[in-house]
Rosetta silent file (secondary structure, phi, psi, omega in degrees, C-alpha in Angstrom):
SEQUENCE: XXXXXXXXXXXXXXXXXXXXXXXXXXXXXXXXXXXXXXXXXXXXXXXXXXXXXXXXXXXXXXXXXXXXXXXXXXXXXXXXXXXXXXXXXXXXXXXXXXXXXXXXXXXXXXXXXXXXXXXXXXXXXXXXXXXXXXXXXXXXXXXXXXXXXX
SCORE:     score description
SCORE:     0.000 S_00000001
   1 L     0.000  134.363 -177.530    2.871   -4.467  -20.920 S_00000001
   2 L   -65.272  152.306  176.099    1.058   -4.717  -17.499 S_00000001
   3 L   -91.940   77.860 -176.133   -1.029   -1.848  -16.443 S_00000001
   4 L  -126.470  122.820 -173.017    0.937   -0.885  -13.370 S_00000001
   5 L   -54.228  -24.732 -173.165    1.460    2.742  -12.258 S_00000001
   6 L   -80.553   -6.472  177.728    4.979    1.796  -11.016 S_00000001
   7 L   -62.208  133.366 -169.745    6.213    1.107  -14.510 S_00000001
   8 L   -75.859  -25.789  178.456    8.830    3.664  -15.129 S_00000001
   9 L   -90.524    2.130  178.826    7.846    4.137  -18.668 S_00000001
  10 L   -83.191  133.370 -174.213    4.276    4.772  -18.103 S_00000001
  11 L   -76.321  163.104  173.685    3.333    8.446  -18.552 S_00000001
  12 H   -58.460  -40.425 -175.193    1.363   10.407  -15.899 S_00000001
  13 H   -71.348  -40.535  175.671   -1.619   10.501  -18.214 S_00000001
  14 H   -61.025  -49.245 -176.738   -1.546    6.598  -18.588 S_00000001
  15 H   -58.911  -36.261  179.002   -1.057    6.255  -14.853 S_00000001
  16 H   -77.716  -36.185  179.647   -4.154    8.415  -14.156 S_00000001
  17 H   -65.560  -39.361  176.835   -6.217    6.613  -16.789 S_00000001
  18 H   -60.397  -41.347  179.313   -5.134    3.377  -15.189 S_00000001
  19 H   -62.226  -43.555 -175.674   -6.167    4.693  -11.762 S_00000001
  20 H   -67.693  -40.347  174.054   -9.538    5.723  -13.087 S_00000001
  21 H   -61.067  -45.462  177.791  -10.197    2.260  -14.651 S_00000001
  22 H   -63.027  -41.079 -178.502   -9.100    0.613  -11.437 S_00000001
  23 H   -64.862  -41.699 -175.019  -11.210    2.990   -9.314 S_00000001
  24 H   -71.294  -45.087 -174.597  -14.304    2.441  -11.441 S_00000001
  25 H   -69.927  -46.342 -175.994  -13.935   -1.441  -11.648 S_00000001
  26 H   -62.450  -46.635 -174.432  -13.073   -1.563   -7.782 S_00000001
  27 H   -62.010  -40.419 -179.885  -15.913    0.808   -6.782 S_00000001
  28 H   -63.836  -46.589 -178.616  -18.330   -1.311   -8.910 S_00000001
  29 H   -66.276  -36.818 -176.396  -17.174   -4.612   -7.526 S_00000001
  30 H   -69.512  -43.243  178.978  -17.337   -3.276   -4.007 S_00000001
  31 H   -57.827  -39.334 -178.403  -20.848   -1.890   -4.416 S_00000001
  32 H   -69.222  -48.053  177.037  -21.992   -5.233   -5.858 S_00000001
  33 H   -53.165  -54.267 -176.467  -20.380   -7.206   -3.084 S_00000001
  34 H   -60.068  -44.808  179.676  -21.771   -4.901   -0.282 S_00000001
  35 H   -61.941  -51.281 -171.875  -25.270   -4.897   -1.732 S_00000001
  36 H   -68.055  -40.212 -171.709  -25.341   -8.622   -2.418 S_00000001
  37 H  -103.934  -18.199 -176.575  -23.699   -9.839    0.769 S_00000001
  38 H  -123.631  -57.901 -165.138  -24.458   -7.194    3.390 S_00000001
  39 H   -76.759  -47.056  173.377  -27.205   -4.702    2.532 S_00000001
  40 H   -59.408  -56.507 -176.878  -29.810   -6.980    0.924 S_00000001
  41 H   -60.463  -33.951 -175.605  -29.574   -9.887    3.268 S_00000001
  42 H   -70.803  -46.036  177.056  -29.580   -7.430    6.331 S_00000001
  43 H   -55.369  -46.296 -177.644  -32.665   -5.706    5.038 S_00000001
  44 H   -66.696  -30.297 -179.421  -34.483   -8.940    4.522 S_00000001
  45 H   -76.987  -32.041  177.403  -33.408  -10.057    7.992 S_00000001
  46 H   -86.090  -42.400 -174.210  -34.473   -6.987    9.783 S_00000001
  47 H   -93.472  -11.438 -175.359  -37.646   -6.027    7.868 S_00000001
  48 H    78.677  150.409 -175.469  -38.836   -9.488    6.746 S_00000001
  49 H   -44.163  -54.473 -171.390  -39.698  -10.553    3.160 S_00000001
  50 H   -63.646  -29.508  179.831  -42.934   -8.488    2.905 S_00000001
  51 H  -101.944  -22.700  174.551  -41.410   -5.145    3.875 S_00000001
  52 H   -75.218  -32.123 -172.242  -37.838   -5.615    2.573 S_00000001
  53 H   -60.816  -44.632  175.246  -38.860   -6.525   -0.904 S_00000001
  54 H   -61.435  -41.124  178.118  -40.245   -3.071   -1.853 S_00000001
  55 H   -59.902  -48.555 -175.373  -37.073   -1.444   -0.302 S_00000001
  56 H   -68.865  -47.965  175.813  -34.647   -3.640   -2.258 S_00000001
  57 H   -63.266  -22.370  166.483  -36.650   -3.126   -5.374 S_00000001
  58 H   -67.388  -27.682 -175.229  -36.510    0.592   -4.982 S_00000001
  59 H   -88.629  -23.534 -176.713  -32.797    0.447   -4.865 S_00000001
  60 H   -52.397  -54.044 -179.575  -32.415   -1.881   -7.892 S_00000001
  61 H   -60.013  -39.851  172.682  -32.731    0.681  -10.753 S_00000001
  62 H   -68.433  -40.894  176.943  -30.148    2.983   -9.228 S_00000001
  63 H   -52.844  -50.715 -177.709  -27.816    0.109   -8.293 S_00000001
  64 H   -70.125  -38.511 -179.833  -27.888   -1.149  -11.919 S_00000001
  65 H   -67.044  -39.830 -179.952  -27.569    2.415  -13.330 S_00000001
  66 H   -67.601  -34.978  177.379  -24.562    3.152  -11.291 S_00000001
  67 H   -65.285  -39.977  178.834  -22.941   -0.080  -12.515 S_00000001
  68 H   -65.171  -46.131  174.164  -23.551    0.817  -16.139 S_00000001
  69 H   -54.972  -51.037  174.574  -21.983    4.189  -15.459 S_00000001
  70 H   -57.433  -35.585  179.157  -19.055    2.909  -13.681 S_00000001
  71 H   -64.578  -48.279 -179.904  -18.567    0.332  -16.519 S_00000001
  72 H   -60.350  -45.106  175.532  -18.350    3.106  -19.082 S_00000001
  73 H   -52.986  -47.564 -179.767  -15.991    5.043  -16.903 S_00000001
  74 H   -55.381  -52.151 -172.010  -13.850    1.865  -16.580 S_00000001
  75 H   -60.617  -40.447  176.652  -13.951    1.308  -20.385 S_00000001
  76 H   -63.630  -34.506  168.238  -12.695    4.880  -20.903 S_00000001
  77 H   -66.139  -37.774  179.177   -9.809    4.333  -18.506 S_00000001
  78 H   -72.880  -38.837 -178.693   -8.789    1.180  -20.177 S_00000001
  79 H   -66.654  -44.534  177.933   -8.948    2.695  -23.617 S_00000001
  80 H   -59.159  -44.351  179.842   -6.830    5.657  -22.640 S_00000001
  81 H   -61.502  -43.265 -176.249   -4.345    3.478  -20.905 S_00000001
  82 H   -68.117  -37.892  179.349   -4.104    1.047  -23.783 S_00000001
  83 H   -72.337  -34.304  176.805   -3.691    3.853  -26.263 S_00000001
  84 H   -83.791  -38.781 -173.309   -0.978    5.609  -24.131 S_00000001
  85 H  -124.769  -11.756 -178.157    0.866    2.704  -22.653 S_00000001
  86 L    74.378  134.083  178.584   -0.384   -0.472  -24.273 S_00000001
  87 L  -125.693  122.518  176.473   -2.029   -3.333  -22.495 S_00000001
  88 L   -52.372  -33.705 -169.030   -1.187   -6.961  -23.258 S_00000001
  89 L  -124.622   36.268 -176.192   -4.658   -8.077  -22.422 S_00000001
  90 H   -55.377  -43.996 -171.625   -6.686   -4.953  -23.436 S_00000001
  91 H   -59.246  -36.164 -177.191   -9.165   -7.147  -25.450 S_00000001
  92 H   -68.460  -49.297 -176.230   -9.979   -9.203  -22.256 S_00000001
  93 H   -62.141  -32.775 -177.855  -10.427   -5.951  -20.155 S_00000001
  94 H   -71.214  -49.655 -170.203  -12.724   -4.388  -22.917 S_00000001
  95 H   -62.190  -41.960 -175.125  -14.620   -7.658  -23.301 S_00000001
  96 H   -66.232  -42.761 -177.973  -15.044   -8.459  -19.659 S_00000001
  97 H   -70.539  -35.164  176.366  -16.127   -4.850  -18.874 S_00000001
  98 H   -67.146  -39.376  173.538  -18.564   -4.974  -21.803 S_00000001
  99 H   -54.441  -48.470 -171.190  -20.036   -8.245  -20.385 S_00000001
 100 H   -66.079  -47.590  176.776  -20.488   -6.554  -17.019 S_00000001
 101 H   -54.377  -50.523 -177.027  -22.104   -3.478  -18.603 S_00000001
 102 H   -60.428  -40.948  179.301  -24.438   -5.634  -20.706 S_00000001
 103 H   -59.994  -47.199  174.628  -25.560   -7.609  -17.480 S_00000001
 104 H   -62.006  -47.914 -173.746  -26.330   -4.383  -15.559 S_00000001
 105 H   -62.346  -40.349  174.566  -27.960   -2.835  -18.447 S_00000001
 106 H   -59.913  -44.875  174.488  -30.125   -5.803  -19.205 S_00000001
 107 H   -60.433  -38.483  179.928  -31.188   -6.084  -15.576 S_00000001
 108 H   -71.401  -47.662 -168.821  -31.960   -2.330  -15.493 S_00000001
 109 H   -99.155  -15.828  173.071  -33.803   -1.898  -18.675 S_00000001
 110 H  -111.886  -52.562 -169.784  -35.311   -5.329  -19.341 S_00000001
 111 H   -68.932  -42.392 -179.688  -35.470   -7.341  -16.145 S_00000001
 112 H   -67.076  -47.505  175.683  -36.783   -4.652  -13.837 S_00000001
 113 H   -59.331  -45.004  169.742  -39.668   -3.640  -16.075 S_00000001
 114 H   -47.583  -49.426 -177.673  -40.553   -7.365  -16.318 S_00000001
 115 H   -61.367  -48.274 -179.733  -40.472   -7.735  -12.475 S_00000001
 116 H   -59.540  -44.519  179.890  -42.581   -4.581  -12.097 S_00000001
 117 H   -65.458  -33.976 -175.878  -45.210   -5.815  -14.597 S_00000001
 118 H   -82.492  -24.652 -178.022  -45.401   -9.316  -13.014 S_00000001
 119 H    68.540 -158.474 -174.899  -45.739   -8.023   -9.412 S_00000001
 120 H   -69.140  -16.621 -177.614  -45.139  -10.395   -6.590 S_00000001
 121 H   -63.551  -26.803 -178.448  -46.186  -13.514   -8.380 S_00000001
 122 H  -107.894   18.111 -172.945  -42.973  -13.975  -10.332 S_00000001
 123 H   -58.609  -43.862 -174.842  -40.505  -12.754   -7.797 S_00000001
 124 H   -63.866  -45.699  178.545  -38.596  -16.068   -7.420 S_00000001
 125 H   -57.637  -52.192 -173.098  -38.205  -16.471  -11.187 S_00000001
 126 H   -78.895  -20.087  172.369  -36.891  -12.985  -11.683 S_00000001
 127 H   -69.489  -40.474  172.904  -34.849  -13.003   -8.537 S_00000001
 128 H   -56.773  -46.556  173.459  -32.914  -16.041   -9.864 S_00000001
 129 H   -58.916  -43.672  173.553  -32.242  -14.071  -12.982 S_00000001
 130 H   -59.355  -42.625  176.146  -31.193  -11.016  -11.168 S_00000001
 131 H   -70.106  -39.729  172.075  -28.698  -13.104   -8.974 S_00000001
 132 H   -58.920  -43.356  177.567  -27.313  -14.783  -12.106 S_00000001
 133 H   -68.794  -29.969  175.077  -26.676  -11.434  -13.795 S_00000001
 134 H   -69.437  -43.004  178.163  -25.212   -9.991  -10.766 S_00000001
 135 H   -58.297  -47.829  178.072  -22.958  -12.973  -10.376 S_00000001
 136 H   -60.540  -44.791 -178.986  -21.824  -12.630  -13.998 S_00000001
 137 H   -65.820  -37.876 -177.976  -21.235   -8.970  -13.622 S_00000001
 138 H   -66.440  -47.692  179.879  -19.178   -9.517  -10.554 S_00000001
 139 H   -59.343  -39.455 -174.828  -17.006  -12.250  -12.278 S_00000001
 140 H   -66.150  -47.888  173.866  -16.612  -10.018  -15.316 S_00000001
 141 H   -54.281  -46.072  178.527  -15.498   -7.094  -13.348 S_00000001
 142 H   -64.423  -41.633  173.691  -12.884   -9.150  -11.529 S_00000001
 143 H   -57.707  -35.606  178.668  -11.600  -10.490  -14.887 S_00000001
 144 H   -69.492  -38.535  175.914  -11.332   -6.998  -16.232 S_00000001
 145 H   -63.057  -43.230  177.852   -9.364   -5.907  -13.197 S_00000001
 146 H   -55.520  -48.894 -173.596   -7.068   -8.927  -13.592 S_00000001
 147 H   -62.018  -34.197 -172.862   -6.599   -8.233  -17.293 S_00000001
 148 L   -83.768    0.884  178.892   -5.526   -4.604  -16.742 S_00000001
 149 L  -124.097   11.912 -179.274   -2.812   -5.905  -14.415 S_00000001
 150 L   -91.709    0.000    0.000   -1.542   -8.903  -16.454 S_00000001
C-alpha cells in the first residue's frame, strides 16, 4: 500500500506518522541541497578560500548531526506508518534512510576528526570524501522518499 495520506483506509495516526517521515526526509534533503548548492559556494565566493574554509568547517559538525537526527525521526515515522498502514516498500525506505544516516554519521564522527587532525594539508582529499558522502546521503534520502510513496 502506498504511503499516501489521501488513502481513505489510512488512520489519522498513520497519516501523521507519514507526514512526520516526509517532513524529516524533505527537510533533510532541503538542508543538504541548500548547503551544497547555495550556502557553501556563496560563502567561498564572497569570502575566498582562506576565510570561507573555517566558516564551512565550523558548520559541518552541526550540519551532519542535524542529518543524523532527522534520519532517526524519519525512521520512526516510517516504522509507525508501516506498522499501522503497511508499506509495500518499507524495506527500501528503511534501508535508504539507514544508508543516509550512516553517511552523515561517518562524516560527523570519523571524517571531521580526521580533517581536523590533518589541518589544511589534506583538505582536497577529505573534501572529496565529504562530497561523496553528501551525494550518497542525498540520493538515499530521495530513494527513501520515493519508497514511502510507491
